[in-house]
C-alpha positions as CSV (number, residue, x, y, z in Angstrom):
1,M,11.7,-16.4,30.9
2,I,10.1,-19.3,32.1
3,N,5.9,-19.3,32.0
4,S,4.4,-20.4,34.9
5,H,1.3,-21.5,33.2
6,P,1.3,-25.1,34.0
7,R,1.2,-26.5,30.2
8,G,4.3,-24.1,29.5
9,E,2.1,-21.7,27.2
10,G,3.7,-18.4,26.0
11,L,6.9,-19.9,26.2
12,M,8.3,-19.6,22.7
13,R,6.9,-16.2,21.9
14,S,9.5,-13.9,21.0
15,R,12.2,-14.7,18.1
16,S,15.3,-14.8,20.7
17,E,13.1,-18.0,23.0
18,S,12.8,-19.6,19.5
19,L,16.7,-18.9,18.5
20,E,17.4,-19.9,22.3
21,F,15.4,-23.5,21.9
22,A,17.7,-24.1,18.8
23,L,20.6,-23.5,20.2
24,L,20.0,-25.4,23.3
25,G,18.7,-28.2,21.4
26,L,22.2,-28.2,19.4
27,L,23.9,-27.8,22.4
28,S,21.8,-30.4,24.3
29,Q,24.0,-32.5,21.7
30,S,27.6,-31.5,21.8
31,P,29.0,-28.7,22.9
32,L,30.2,-26.2,19.8
33,H,31.8,-22.7,19.0
34,G,30.1,-20.1,17.4
35,Y,30.7,-21.0,13.8
36,E,30.0,-24.4,14.0
37,L,26.7,-23.5,15.9
38,R,26.1,-20.8,13.0
39,K,26.7,-23.5,10.1
40,R,24.0,-26.1,12.5
41,M,21.3,-23.3,12.0
42,S,22.3,-22.6,8.9
43,A,21.0,-25.8,8.0
44,I,18.0,-26.1,10.0
45,F,16.9,-22.5,8.7
46,G,18.1,-22.8,4.8
47,P,20.3,-20.9,3.4
48,F,17.9,-18.5,2.8
49,R,17.4,-16.9,6.5
50,A,21.0,-17.0,7.3
51,L,22.0,-16.2,11.0
52,S,24.2,-13.6,10.9
53,F,27.0,-13.2,14.1
54,S,25.2,-9.9,15.1
55,V,21.9,-11.6,16.1
56,L,23.9,-14.9,17.4
57,Y,26.6,-14.3,19.6
58,P,24.7,-11.3,21.8
59,Q,22.0,-14.3,22.1
60,L,24.4,-16.5,23.2
61,R,25.5,-13.9,25.6
62,R,22.2,-13.6,27.6
63,M,22.2,-17.5,27.3
64,M,25.2,-17.6,29.5
65,E,23.7,-14.5,31.8
66,A,20.5,-16.9,32.3
67,G,23.2,-20.1,33.5
68,L,22.1,-21.9,30.7
69,I,25.0,-22.4,28.7
70,D,28.5,-21.8,29.3
71,A,31.7,-21.2,27.5
72,S,35.1,-21.9,27.4
73,V,37.9,-21.6,25.4
74,A,39.2,-24.5,23.7
75,D,43.0,-24.4,21.7
76,T,43.3,-25.7,18.1
77,A,45.9,-25.6,15.6
78,R,45.3,-22.3,14.0
79,R,43.9,-20.2,16.8
80,S,41.4,-20.4,20.4
81,R,37.4,-20.6,19.8
82,I,35.3,-20.0,22.4
83,V,33.1,-23.3,23.0
84,Y,29.5,-23.3,24.3
85,E,28.1,-26.1,26.7
86,I,24.6,-26.2,27.8
87,T,24.4,-26.3,31.9
88,T,22.0,-28.5,34.0
89,K,20.2,-25.2,33.6
90,G,19.9,-25.0,30.2
91,K,19.3,-28.9,30.0
92,K,15.9,-27.8,32.2
93,R,14.9,-25.0,29.9
94,F,15.3,-27.4,27.1
95,E,12.7,-29.6,28.5
96,T,10.3,-27.4,29.3
97,L,10.1,-25.6,25.6
98,A,10.2,-29.6,23.9
99,E,7.0,-30.1,25.9
100,T,5.6,-26.4,25.1
101,V,2.6,-26.7,22.6
102,S,1.5,-23.6,21.7
103,P,0.0,-21.8,18.7
104,D,3.8,-20.5,17.9
105,T,4.9,-24.1,17.4
106,W,2.7,-24.8,14.4
107,E,3.4,-21.3,12.7
108,D,6.0,-22.0,9.8
109,E,9.1,-21.2,11.6
110,G,8.1,-22.2,14.6
111,F,7.5,-25.6,13.4
112,E,10.6,-25.6,11.4
113,I,12.6,-25.4,15.0
114,R,9.9,-27.7,16.6
115,F,10.7,-30.5,14.2
116,A,14.5,-30.2,14.3
117,F,14.3,-31.2,17.8
118,F,10.9,-33.4,18.3
119,G,13.0,-36.0,19.7
120,P,12.8,-35.0,23.2
121,T,8.9,-33.9,22.9
122,S,6.8,-36.6,24.1
123,T,4.9,-38.6,21.7
124,K,1.2,-36.9,23.1
125,N,2.9,-33.0,22.6
126,R,4.2,-34.6,19.2
127,V,0.5,-35.1,18.2
128,R,-0.7,-32.1,19.7
129,I,2.0,-29.9,17.4
130,L,1.3,-31.8,14.1
131,E,-2.5,-31.4,14.5
132,G,-2.1,-27.8,15.2
133,R,0.4,-27.7,11.7
134,H,-2.0,-29.6,9.6
135,R,-5.0,-27.5,10.5
136,R,-3.3,-24.2,9.7
137,L,-1.9,-25.2,6.5
138,K,-6.1,-26.4,5.6
139,E,-6.5,-23.3,6.6
140,K,-3.9,-22.0,4.5
141,A,-5.1,-24.3,1.1
142,E,-8.7,-23.4,1.3
143,I,-7.4,-19.5,1.7
144,L,-5.5,-20.1,-1.6
145,R,-8.3,-22.2,-3.0
146,G,-10.4,-19.0,-2.9
147,E,-7.8,-16.8,-4.0
148,L,-7.1,-18.7,-7.0
149,E,-10.9,-19.5,-7.9
150,K,-11.7,-15.5,-7.7
151,S,-8.5,-14.2,-9.6
152,P,-9.5,-11.7,-12.0
153,V,-9.5,-11.2,-15.3
154,G,-5.6,-10.1,-15.7
155,I,-4.3,-10.2,-13.0
156,D,-0.5,-10.7,-12.8
157,K,-0.1,-14.6,-14.3
158,Y,3.2,-14.9,-11.9
159,L,1.0,-13.7,-8.8
160,E,-1.7,-16.3,-9.8
161,E,1.0,-19.2,-10.7
162,W,3.1,-18.0,-7.2
163,R,-0.4,-18.9,-5.6
164,R,-0.7,-22.4,-7.7
165,H,2.5,-23.6,-6.2
166,S,1.7,-22.4,-2.3
167,L,-1.2,-24.4,-2.5
168,E,0.5,-27.2,-3.8
169,S,3.4,-26.9,-1.3
170,A,0.8,-26.6,1.4
171,Q,-0.9,-29.8,-0.1
172,R,2.1,-32.0,0.0
173,E,2.7,-30.7,3.3
174,I,-0.8,-31.3,4.8
175,D,-0.3,-35.4,2.9
176,W,2.9,-35.5,4.7
177,L,1.5,-34.7,7.8
178,E,-1.3,-36.8,7.7
179,D,1.2,-39.9,7.5
180,M,3.1,-38.6,10.3
181,I,-0.1,-38.3,12.5
182,K,-0.5,-41.6,11.7
183,T,2.8,-42.7,12.5
184,E,3.4,-40.8,16.3
185,R,-0.5,-42.3,16.8
186,K,1.1,-46.0,16.4
């Protein structure tokens, strides 16, 4: 539910709210049926975190009950499909969530979802989210550097290699974020 905090902090605390934000973001672009929503969500999250129908449809039902989306039946050449469409209330909810800035918005999953729908977010809040993500990754990189420096002799070589890979990935994202922050500030 919508938090009454003036800056909207705390709005995307749960996985369900993150999913709601992503679904509203997709439906704000055009009406879609369940299979297409699932396919587009997989494009956002990648193939290793596929969204199951057992998670998707209950979420869509909750959103319909809350008045955020409507459903209608569309007949295609092969079969009937339920098409979901965002309501005025859903658009307002999406706008509110798009302006939410909290620690959730720069953690791994939260950041991916937020960045996928960064367009409606104000420049000021995009910069705040990018800076938060930047700080988070700098902390993560320092921890990884420390673990690599003090790796005990005989540690599993694959664990050490994974840490090295994670550090390199974090550093690439840090560099990218620094470019994004500069661009947003212009």
